[in-house]
The first five atom37 places (N, CA, C, CB, O) and aatype in JSON, in Angstrom:
{
  "aatype": [12, 14, 5, 11, 19, 16, 9, 3, 10, 13, 3, 15, 17, 10, 6, 0, 17, 15, 9, 18, 6, 0, 10, 19, 12, 3, 19, 0, 14, 10, 1, 18, 11, 6, 10, 0, 1, 18, 1, 3, 19, 9, 5, 11, 0, 2, 1, 11, 13, 19, 17, 15, 0, 19, 18, 2, 18, 3, 0, 5, 13, 1, 10, 15, 10, 2, 10, 2, 16, 15, 0, 1, 13, 3, 16, 19, 3, 16, 16, 10, 18, 16, 16, 9, 10, 3, 10, 10, 8, 18, 19, 9, 9, 16, 4, 9, 13, 16, 18, 16, 10, 19, 4, 9, 2, 8, 0, 10, 0, 14],
  "atom_mask": [
    [1, 1, 1, 1, 1],
    [1, 1, 1, 1, 1],
    [1, 1, 1, 1, 1],
    [1, 1, 1, 1, 1],
    [1, 1, 1, 1, 1],
    [1, 1, 1, 1, 1],
    [1, 1, 1, 1, 1],
    [1, 1, 1, 1, 1],
    [1, 1, 1, 1, 1],
    [1, 1, 1, 1, 1],
    [1, 1, 1, 1, 1],
    [1, 1, 1, 1, 1],
    [1, 1, 1, 1, 1],
    [1, 1, 1, 1, 1],
    [1, 1, 1, 1, 1],
    [1, 1, 1, 1, 1],
    [1, 1, 1, 1, 1],
    [1, 1, 1, 1, 1],
    [1, 1, 1, 1, 1],
    [1, 1, 1, 1, 1],
    [1, 1, 1, 1, 1],
    [1, 1, 1, 1, 1],
    [1, 1, 1, 1, 1],
    [1, 1, 1, 1, 1],
    [1, 1, 1, 1, 1],
    [1, 1, 1, 1, 1],
    [1, 1, 1, 1, 1],
    [1, 1, 1, 1, 1],
    [1, 1, 1, 1, 1],
    [1, 1, 1, 1, 1],
    [1, 1, 1, 1, 1],
    [1, 1, 1, 1, 1],
    [1, 1, 1, 1, 1],
    [1, 1, 1, 1, 1],
    [1, 1, 1, 1, 1],
    [1, 1, 1, 1, 1],
    [1, 1, 1, 1, 1],
    [1, 1, 1, 1, 1],
    [1, 1, 1, 1, 1],
    [1, 1, 1, 1, 1],
    [1, 1, 1, 1, 1],
    [1, 1, 1, 1, 1],
    [1, 1, 1, 1, 1],
    [1, 1, 1, 1, 1],
    [1, 1, 1, 1, 1],
    [1, 1, 1, 1, 1],
    [1, 1, 1, 1, 1],
    [1, 1, 1, 1, 1],
    [1, 1, 1, 1, 1],
    [1, 1, 1, 1, 1],
    [1, 1, 1, 1, 1],
    [1, 1, 1, 1, 1],
    [1, 1, 1, 1, 1],
    [1, 1, 1, 1, 1],
    [1, 1, 1, 1, 1],
    [1, 1, 1, 1, 1],
    [1, 1, 1, 1, 1],
    [1, 1, 1, 1, 1],
    [1, 1, 1, 1, 1],
    [1, 1, 1, 1, 1],
    [1, 1, 1, 1, 1],
    [1, 1, 1, 1, 1],
    [1, 1, 1, 1, 1],
    [1, 1, 1, 1, 1],
    [1, 1, 1, 1, 1],
    [1, 1, 1, 1, 1],
    [1, 1, 1, 1, 1],
    [1, 1, 1, 1, 1],
    [1, 1, 1, 1, 1],
    [1, 1, 1, 1, 1],
    [1, 1, 1, 1, 1],
    [1, 1, 1, 1, 1],
    [1, 1, 1, 1, 1],
    [1, 1, 1, 1, 1],
    [1, 1, 1, 1, 1],
    [1, 1, 1, 1, 1],
    [1, 1, 1, 1, 1],
    [1, 1, 1, 1, 1],
    [1, 1, 1, 1, 1],
    [1, 1, 1, 1, 1],
    [1, 1, 1, 1, 1],
    [1, 1, 1, 1, 1],
    [1, 1, 1, 1, 1],
    [1, 1, 1, 1, 1],
    [1, 1, 1, 1, 1],
    [1, 1, 1, 1, 1],
    [1, 1, 1, 1, 1],
    [1, 1, 1, 1, 1],
    [1, 1, 1, 1, 1],
    [1, 1, 1, 1, 1],
    [1, 1, 1, 1, 1],
    [1, 1, 1, 1, 1],
    [1, 1, 1, 1, 1],
    [1, 1, 1, 1, 1],
    [1, 1, 1, 1, 1],
    [1, 1, 1, 1, 1],
    [1, 1, 1, 1, 1],
    [1, 1, 1, 1, 1],
    [1, 1, 1, 1, 1],
    [1, 1, 1, 1, 1],
    [1, 1, 1, 1, 1],
    [1, 1, 1, 1, 1],
    [1, 1, 1, 1, 1],
    [1, 1, 1, 1, 1],
    [1, 1, 1, 1, 1],
    [1, 1, 1, 1, 1],
    [1, 1, 1, 1, 1],
    [1, 1, 1, 1, 1],
    [1, 1, 1, 1, 1],
    [1, 1, 1, 1, 1]
  ],
  "atom_positions": [
    [[-7.31, 59.51, -82.84], [-8.74, 59.81, -82.78], [-9.23, 59.65, -81.35], [-9.54, 58.87, -83.74], [-8.95, 58.64, -80.7]],
    [[-9.97, 60.65, -80.83], [-10.44, 60.57, -79.44], [-11.41, 59.41, -79.25], [-11.11, 61.89, -79.04], [-12.18, 59.06, -80.14]],
    [[-11.36, 58.82, -78.07], [-12.25, 57.72, -77.73], [-13.61, 58.27, -77.3], [-11.64, 56.84, -76.62], [-13.68, 59.2, -76.5]],
    [[-14.67, 57.68, -77.84], [-16.02, 58.11, -77.45], [-16.38, 57.4, -76.14], [-17.07, 57.78, -78.58], [-16.26, 56.19, -76.02]],
    [[-16.83, 58.19, -75.17], [-17.17, 57.66, -73.85], [-18.69, 57.71, -73.69], [-16.47, 58.47, -72.72], [-19.33, 58.7, -74.03]],
    [[-19.25, 56.63, -73.17], [-20.68, 56.58, -72.91], [-20.94, 57.17, -71.52], [-21.22, 55.13, -73.01], [-20.3, 56.8, -70.54]],
    [[-21.9, 58.09, -71.48], [-22.26, 58.71, -70.2], [-23.51, 58.0, -69.68], [-22.51, 60.28, -70.35], [-24.63, 58.46, -69.9]],
    [[-23.31, 56.87, -69.0], [-24.44, 56.07, -68.56], [-24.73, 56.18, -67.06], [-24.2, 54.65, -68.91], [-25.66, 55.56, -66.55]],
    [[-23.91, 56.96, -66.37], [-24.11, 57.2, -64.94], [-23.78, 58.65, -64.62], [-23.22, 56.24, -64.09], [-23.06, 59.31, -65.36]],
    [[-24.33, 59.14, -63.53], [-24.04, 60.51, -63.12], [-22.54, 60.71, -62.91], [-24.8, 60.85, -61.84], [-22.01, 61.76, -63.28]],
    [[-21.86, 59.73, -62.33], [-20.42, 59.87, -62.09], [-19.65, 60.1, -63.39], [-19.88, 58.64, -61.39], [-18.71, 60.9, -63.42]],
    [[-20.04, 59.42, -64.46], [-19.4, 59.63, -65.76], [-19.68, 61.04, -66.26], [-19.9, 58.58, -66.8], [-18.79, 61.7, -66.79]],
    [[-20.92, 61.49, -66.08], [-21.28, 62.85, -66.51], [-20.45, 63.87, -65.74], [-22.8, 63.11, -66.29], [-19.94, 64.83, -66.31]],
    [[-20.32, 63.65, -64.43], [-19.59, 64.6, -63.58], [-18.12, 64.69, -64.0], [-19.69, 64.19, -62.1], [-17.54, 65.77, -64.0]],
    [[-17.52, 63.56, -64.34], [-16.14, 63.59, -64.83], [-16.03, 64.42, -66.1], [-15.63, 62.16, -65.08], [-15.14, 65.27, -66.22]],
    [[-16.92, 64.17, -67.05], [-16.9, 64.91, -68.32], [-17.19, 66.4, -68.07], [-17.94, 64.32, -69.31], [-16.55, 67.27, -68.66]],
    [[-18.16, 66.67, -67.2], [-18.52, 68.06, -66.9], [-17.34, 68.81, -66.27], [-19.74, 68.1, -65.96], [-17.1, 69.98, -66.59]],
    [[-16.61, 68.14, -65.39], [-15.46, 68.78, -64.74], [-14.4, 69.18, -65.76], [-14.85, 67.83, -63.69], [-13.78, 70.24, -65.63]],
    [[-14.2, 68.36, -66.76], [-13.25, 68.7, -67.83], [-13.77, 69.9, -68.61], [-13.01, 67.49, -68.78], [-13.03, 70.84, -68.88]],
    [[-15.05, 69.86, -68.98], [-15.66, 70.97, -69.72], [-15.58, 72.26, -68.91], [-17.13, 70.64, -70.07], [-15.22, 73.31, -69.44]],
    [[-15.92, 72.17, -67.63], [-15.91, 73.34, -66.76], [-14.51, 73.95, -66.67], [-16.42, 72.97, -65.35], [-14.36, 75.17, -66.69]],
    [[-13.5, 73.11, -66.57], [-12.11, 73.6, -66.49], [-11.72, 74.33, -67.78], [-11.14, 72.44, -66.22], [-11.03, 75.35, -67.74]],
    [[-12.14, 73.79, -68.91], [-11.84, 74.44, -70.19], [-12.52, 75.81, -70.3], [-12.27, 73.55, -71.36], [-11.92, 76.77, -70.77]],
    [[-13.77, 75.88, -69.86], [-14.49, 77.16, -69.88], [-13.84, 78.14, -68.92], [-15.98, 76.95, -69.5], [-13.71, 79.33, -69.25]],
    [[-13.42, 77.68, -67.76], [-12.79, 78.56, -66.77], [-11.51, 79.18, -67.3], [-12.5, 77.79, -65.49], [-11.15, 80.3, -66.94]],
    [[-10.8, 78.45, -68.18], [-9.57, 79.0, -68.77], [-9.84, 80.23, -69.61], [-8.88, 77.94, -69.62], [-9.03, 81.15, -69.65]],
    [[-10.99, 80.26, -70.28], [-11.28, 81.39, -71.18], [-12.33, 82.36, -70.63], [-11.75, 80.85, -72.51], [-12.39, 83.51, -71.06]],
    [[-13.16, 81.9, -69.69], [-14.23, 82.76, -69.16], [-14.45, 82.48, -67.67], [-15.54, 82.54, -69.95], [-15.47, 81.91, -67.3]],
    [[-13.51, 82.88, -66.82], [-13.61, 82.56, -65.39], [-14.83, 83.16, -64.7], [-12.38, 83.04, -64.69], [-15.24, 82.67, -63.64]],
    [[-15.41, 84.2, -65.26], [-16.59, 84.8, -64.63], [-17.85, 83.93, -64.78], [-16.86, 86.17, -65.24], [-18.87, 84.24, -64.17]],
    [[-17.77, 82.87, -65.56], [-18.93, 81.99, -65.75], [-18.98, 80.87, -64.71], [-18.9, 81.38, -67.15], [-19.84, 79.99, -64.8]],
    [[-18.09, 80.89, -63.72], [-18.04, 79.79, -62.74], [-19.38, 79.57, -62.04], [-16.98, 80.07, -61.7], [-19.86, 78.44, -61.98]],
    [[-19.99, 80.63, -61.53], [-21.26, 80.47, -60.79], [-22.34, 79.88, -61.68], [-21.72, 81.83, -60.23], [-23.13, 79.05, -61.24]],
    [[-22.37, 80.32, -62.92], [-23.35, 79.8, -63.88], [-23.17, 78.29, -64.08], [-23.22, 80.54, -65.24], [-24.15, 77.53, -64.06]],
    [[-21.93, 77.86, -64.28], [-21.66, 76.44, -64.5], [-21.87, 75.62, -63.23], [-20.23, 76.26, -65.0], [-22.34, 74.48, -63.3]],
    [[-21.52, 76.18, -62.09], [-21.72, 75.48, -60.81], [-23.21, 75.28, -60.54], [-21.06, 76.27, -59.66], [-23.62, 74.24, -60.02]],
    [[-23.99, 76.27, -60.87], [-25.45, 76.17, -60.69], [-26.02, 75.04, -61.56], [-26.14, 77.51, -61.04], [-26.88, 74.28, -61.1]],
    [[-25.55, 74.94, -62.79], [-26.04, 73.88, -63.67], [-25.63, 72.5, -63.14], [-25.51, 74.07, -65.11], [-26.43, 71.57, -63.15]],
    [[-24.4, 72.38, -62.67], [-23.95, 71.12, -62.08], [-24.85, 70.73, -60.92], [-22.49, 71.23, -61.6], [-25.21, 69.57, -60.76]],
    [[-25.23, 71.72, -60.11], [-26.11, 71.48, -58.98], [-27.51, 71.02, -59.44], [-26.23, 72.75, -58.14], [-28.09, 70.12, -58.84]],
    [[-28.02, 71.63, -60.49], [-29.33, 71.24, -61.02], [-29.31, 69.78, -61.47], [-29.73, 72.16, -62.21], [-30.22, 69.01, -61.15]],
    [[-28.26, 69.41, -62.2], [-28.15, 68.03, -62.69], [-27.96, 67.06, -61.52], [-26.98, 67.9, -63.69], [-28.53, 65.97, -61.52]],
    [[-27.16, 67.44, -60.55], [-26.93, 66.57, -59.39], [-28.23, 66.34, -58.61], [-25.86, 67.19, -58.46], [-28.51, 65.21, -58.22]],
    [[-29.0, 67.38, -58.39], [-30.27, 67.22, -57.68], [-31.28, 66.43, -58.49], [-30.85, 68.59, -57.33], [-32.02, 65.62, -57.94]],
    [[-31.31, 66.65, -59.79], [-32.22, 65.88, -60.65], [-31.85, 64.4, -60.62], [-32.18, 66.42, -62.11], [-32.72, 63.54, -60.64]],
    [[-30.55, 64.12, -60.57], [-30.1, 62.73, -60.51], [-30.58, 62.03, -59.25], [-28.57, 62.67, -60.58], [-30.85, 60.83, -59.27]],
    [[-30.7, 62.76, -58.16], [-31.19, 62.17, -56.91], [-32.7, 61.88, -56.97], [-30.89, 63.11, -55.74], [-33.2, 60.99, -56.28]],
    [[-33.4, 62.64, -57.8], [-34.86, 62.55, -57.84], [-35.4, 61.68, -58.98], [-35.44, 63.93, -57.96], [-36.46, 61.07, -58.85]],
    [[-34.68, 61.62, -60.1], [-35.17, 60.95, -61.3], [-34.18, 59.89, -61.76], [-35.43, 61.97, -62.42], [-33.04, 59.85, -61.31]],
    [[-34.64, 59.02, -62.68], [-33.74, 58.02, -63.26], [-32.7, 58.73, -64.14], [-34.53, 56.96, -64.08], [-33.01, 59.75, -64.76]],
    [[-31.49, 58.19, -64.18], [-30.41, 58.86, -64.87], [-30.7, 59.08, -66.35], [-29.14, 58.07, -64.71], [-30.36, 60.13, -66.89]],
    [[-31.31, 58.12, -67.02], [-31.56, 58.26, -68.46], [-32.4, 59.5, -68.75], [-32.26, 57.02, -69.01], [-32.18, 60.18, -69.76]],
    [[-33.35, 59.81, -67.89], [-34.17, 61.01, -68.08], [-33.35, 62.27, -67.8], [-35.41, 60.97, -67.15], [-33.48, 63.26, -68.52]],
    [[-32.52, 62.24, -66.78], [-31.67, 63.4, -66.46], [-30.7, 63.66, -67.6], [-30.9, 63.17, -65.13], [-30.49, 64.81, -68.0]],
    [[-30.1, 62.6, -68.12], [-29.17, 62.75, -69.23], [-29.88, 63.3, -70.47], [-28.49, 61.4, -69.55], [-29.33, 64.12, -71.2]],
    [[-31.1, 62.84, -70.7], [-31.89, 63.35, -71.82], [-32.15, 64.85, -71.64], [-33.22, 62.58, -71.94], [-32.02, 65.62, -72.59]],
    [[-32.52, 65.26, -70.43], [-32.72, 66.68, -70.14], [-31.42, 67.45, -70.42], [-33.17, 66.88, -68.67], [-31.45, 68.49, -71.08]],
    [[-30.3, 66.93, -69.92], [-29.01, 67.6, -70.1], [-28.69, 67.78, -71.59], [-27.89, 66.81, -69.42], [-28.31, 68.86, -72.02]],
    [[-28.85, 66.71, -72.36], [-28.54, 66.78, -73.79], [-29.44, 67.77, -74.51], [-28.67, 65.39, -74.43], [-28.97, 68.57, -75.32]],
    [[-30.74, 67.73, -74.21], [-31.68, 68.66, -74.85], [-31.42, 70.1, -74.43], [-33.12, 68.27, -74.5], [-31.51, 71.02, -75.24]],
    [[-31.1, 70.29, -73.15], [-30.83, 71.63, -72.65], [-29.59, 72.23, -73.32], [-30.65, 71.61, -71.13], [-29.61, 73.37, -73.77]],
    [[-28.51, 71.43, -73.38], [-27.28, 71.93, -74.0], [-27.47, 72.19, -75.49], [-26.14, 70.95, -73.78], [-26.88, 73.11, -76.05]],
    [[-28.29, 71.37, -76.13], [-28.6, 71.61, -77.54], [-29.34, 72.94, -77.7], [-29.45, 70.45, -78.12], [-29.07, 73.69, -78.63]],
    [[-30.27, 73.22, -76.79], [-31.01, 74.49, -76.86], [-30.09, 75.69, -76.62], [-32.16, 74.49, -75.84], [-30.32, 76.77, -77.17]],
    [[-29.04, 75.5, -75.81], [-28.07, 76.59, -75.59], [-27.33, 76.91, -76.88], [-27.07, 76.2, -74.49], [-27.02, 78.07, -77.15]],
    [[-27.06, 75.9, -77.68], [-26.38, 76.13, -78.96], [-27.26, 76.93, -79.91], [-25.99, 74.79, -79.61], [-26.76, 77.69, -80.74]],
    [[-28.57, 76.76, -79.79], [-29.5, 77.44, -80.69], [-29.83, 78.85, -80.21], [-30.77, 76.64, -80.82], [-30.25, 79.7, -81.0]],
    [[-29.65, 79.11, -78.92], [-29.98, 80.41, -78.34], [-28.75, 80.96, -77.63], [-31.19, 80.3, -77.36], [-28.47, 80.58, -76.49]],
    [[-28.02, 81.82, -78.28], [-26.75, 82.29, -77.73], [-26.91, 83.17, -76.48], [-26.01, 83.07, -78.78], [-25.93, 83.38, -75.76]],
    [[-28.1, 83.67, -76.21], [-28.29, 84.49, -75.0], [-28.7, 83.62, -73.8], [-29.35, 85.57, -75.25], [-28.77, 84.13, -72.68]],
    [[-28.97, 82.34, -74.01], [-29.36, 81.45, -72.91], [-28.14, 81.16, -72.03], [-29.97, 80.13, -73.46], [-27.0, 81.25, -72.48]],
    [[-28.41, 80.81, -70.79], [-27.34, 80.56, -69.83], [-27.56, 79.23, -69.13], [-27.27, 81.7, -68.81], [-28.68, 78.73, -69.04]],
    [[-26.46, 78.66, -68.61], [-26.53, 77.4, -67.89], [-27.25, 77.53, -66.54], [-25.13, 76.86, -67.66], [-27.78, 76.53, -66.04]],
    [[-27.29, 78.71, -65.97], [-27.87, 78.84, -64.63], [-29.37, 79.08, -64.63], [-27.2, 79.97, -63.92], [-29.93, 79.45, -63.6]],
    [[-30.03, 78.86, -65.75], [-31.49, 78.93, -65.8], [-32.03, 77.54, -66.1], [-31.97, 79.96, -66.86], [-31.49, 76.84, -66.96]],
    [[-33.07, 77.15, -65.4], [-33.7, 75.86, -65.65], [-34.74, 76.04, -66.75], [-34.36, 75.29, -64.35], [-35.57, 76.95, -66.68]],
    [[-34.68, 75.2, -67.75], [-35.69, 75.22, -68.81], [-36.9, 74.46, -68.28], [-35.15, 74.6, -70.16], [-36.94, 73.23, -68.32]],
    [[-37.88, 75.21, -67.79], [-39.03, 74.58, -67.13], [-39.85, 73.72, -68.09], [-39.91, 75.64, -66.5], [-40.45, 72.73, -67.67]],
    [[-39.88, 74.08, -69.35], [-40.62, 73.27, -70.32], [-39.95, 71.91, -70.47], [-40.7, 73.98, -71.69], [-40.6, 70.87, -70.41]],
    [[-38.65, 71.92, -70.66], [-37.92, 70.65, -70.76], [-38.03, 69.86, -69.46], [-36.44, 70.89, -71.11], [-38.25, 68.65, -69.48]],
    [[-37.87, 70.54, -68.36], [-37.9, 69.88, -67.05], [-39.22, 69.15, -66.85], [-37.67, 70.9, -65.92], [-39.24, 67.99, -66.44]],
    [[-40.32, 69.84, -67.14], [-41.63, 69.21, -66.91], [-41.95, 68.14, -67.95], [-42.72, 70.26, -66.91], [-42.57, 67.13, -67.62]],
    [[-41.52, 68.34, -69.19], [-41.85, 67.35, -70.21], [-40.95, 66.12, -70.15], [-41.76, 67.97, -71.59], [-41.4, 65.02, -70.44]],
    [[-39.71, 66.29, -69.78], [-38.79, 65.15, -69.74], [-38.74, 64.5, -68.36], [-37.39, 65.58, -70.17], [-38.9, 63.29, -68.24]],
    [[-38.51, 65.3, -67.34], [-38.29, 64.73, -66.0], [-39.58, 64.47, -65.25], [-37.41, 65.66, -65.2], [-39.82, 63.35, -64.82]],
    [[-40.41, 65.48, -65.08], [-41.64, 65.3, -64.31], [-42.58, 64.3, -64.96], [-42.34, 66.63, -64.13], [-43.18, 63.48, -64.28]],
    [[-42.73, 64.37, -66.28], [-43.63, 63.46, -66.98], [-43.14, 62.02, -66.85], [-43.75, 63.85, -68.46], [-43.94, 61.13, -66.57]],
    [[-41.86, 61.79, -67.05], [-41.33, 60.43, -66.92], [-41.5, 59.92, -65.5], [-39.84, 60.39, -67.33], [-41.83, 58.76, -65.29]],
    [[-41.27, 60.78, -64.52], [-41.45, 60.4, -63.12], [-42.9, 59.97, -62.88], [-41.07, 61.57, -62.17], [-43.14, 58.97, -62.21]],
    [[-43.86, 60.71, -63.42], [-45.28, 60.38, -63.28], [-45.58, 59.03, -63.94], [-46.16, 61.49, -63.91], [-46.3, 58.21, -63.36]],
    [[-45.04, 58.8, -65.12], [-45.27, 57.53, -65.82], [-44.71, 56.36, -65.04], [-44.65, 57.57, -67.22], [-45.35, 55.32, -64.92]],
    [[-43.5, 56.52, -64.49], [-42.89, 55.44, -63.71], [-43.71, 55.14, -62.46], [-41.44, 55.8, -63.32], [-43.96, 53.97, -62.16]],
    [[-44.12, 56.17, -61.74], [-44.92, 55.97, -60.52], [-46.25, 55.3, -60.88], [-45.18, 57.32, -59.8], [-46.69, 54.39, -60.18]],
    [[-46.88, 55.73, -61.97], [-48.14, 55.13, -62.4], [-47.95, 53.66, -62.75], [-48.71, 55.89, -63.61], [-48.77, 52.83, -62.39]],
    [[-46.86, 53.35, -63.44], [-46.59, 51.95, -63.81], [-46.35, 51.1, -62.57], [-45.39, 51.87, -64.76], [-46.85, 49.98, -62.48]],
    [[-45.59, 51.62, -61.63], [-45.32, 50.87, -60.39], [-46.62, 50.64, -59.64], [-44.3, 51.63, -59.5], [-46.86, 49.54, -59.16]],
    [[-47.46, 51.68, -59.53], [-48.73, 51.56, -58.82], [-49.63, 50.55, -59.53], [-49.42, 52.92, -58.72], [-50.24, 49.71, -58.87]],
    [[-49.72, 50.62, -60.85], [-50.56, 49.7, -61.62], [-50.05, 48.28, -61.47], [-50.6, 50.11, -63.11], [-50.85, 47.36, -61.27]],
    [[-48.73, 48.08, -61.57], [-48.15, 46.75, -61.42], [-48.44, 46.2, -60.03], [-46.64, 46.8, -61.68], [-48.75, 45.01, -59.9]],
    [[-48.34, 47.03, -59.0], [-48.6, 46.58, -57.63], [-50.05, 46.14, -57.49], [-48.29, 47.7, -56.62], [-50.34, 45.12, -56.87]],
    [[-50.99, 46.93, -58.07], [-52.4, 46.55, -58.0], [-52.66, 45.24, -58.72], [-53.28, 47.65, -58.6], [-53.43, 44.41, -58.23]],
    [[-52.04, 45.04, -59.86], [-52.21, 43.79, -60.61], [-51.69, 42.62, -59.78], [-51.48, 43.86, -61.98], [-52.32, 41.56, -59.73]],
    [[-50.54, 42.79, -59.14], [-49.98, 41.73, -58.31], [-50.88, 41.41, -57.13], [-48.6, 42.11, -57.83], [-51.09, 40.25, -56.79]],
    [[-51.41, 42.46, -56.5], [-52.31, 42.25, -55.35], [-53.57, 41.54, -55.81], [-52.69, 43.61, -54.66], [-54.01, 40.57, -55.18]],
    [[-54.16, 42.02, -56.91], [-55.37, 41.37, -57.43], [-55.11, 39.92, -57.8], [-55.9, 42.12, -58.64], [-55.95, 39.06, -57.55]],
    [[-53.97, 39.63, -58.38], [-53.6, 38.28, -58.77], [-53.44, 37.41, -57.52], [-52.31, 38.28, -59.6], [-53.86, 36.25, -57.52]],
    [[-52.84, 37.96, -56.48], [-52.61, 37.19, -55.25], [-53.92, 36.92, -54.52], [-51.63, 37.93, -54.31], [-54.06, 35.9, -53.85]],
    [[-54.88, 37.83, -54.65], [-56.16, 37.68, -53.96], [-57.17, 36.85, -54.75], [-56.74, 39.04, -53.65], [-58.19, 36.43, -54.21]],
    [[-56.89, 36.63, -56.01], [-57.83, 35.88, -56.87], [-57.93, 34.44, -56.4], [-57.39, 35.93, -58.35], [-56.94, 33.85, -55.97]],
    [[-59.15, 33.88, -56.49], [-59.33, 32.48, -56.05], [-58.61, 31.5, -56.94], [-60.79, 32.13, -55.99], [-58.67, 30.29, -56.69]]
  ]
}
């Protein structure tokens, strides 16, 4: 029975993706650019957002590909991107800003 691996870091995702990409290349070598573009999207998102949000985007995106056979890896799902990645980024920044203000107010209180 295959061992289930947890993808908790980008490096783990990249290892798994490389295996998947190699398998696809064996049967559909013309899809290389499409798969490389998706790898690039995930890599750039990982630099900008927390990994858990990027992984959530990846899982939701790949699930949507299963439901829509004409969809491709080289297109960014802007709805998912804005609802999962941009929204979470906004919430994190807001929380950090609010926490900083609370700390400053607490430090300045008599």
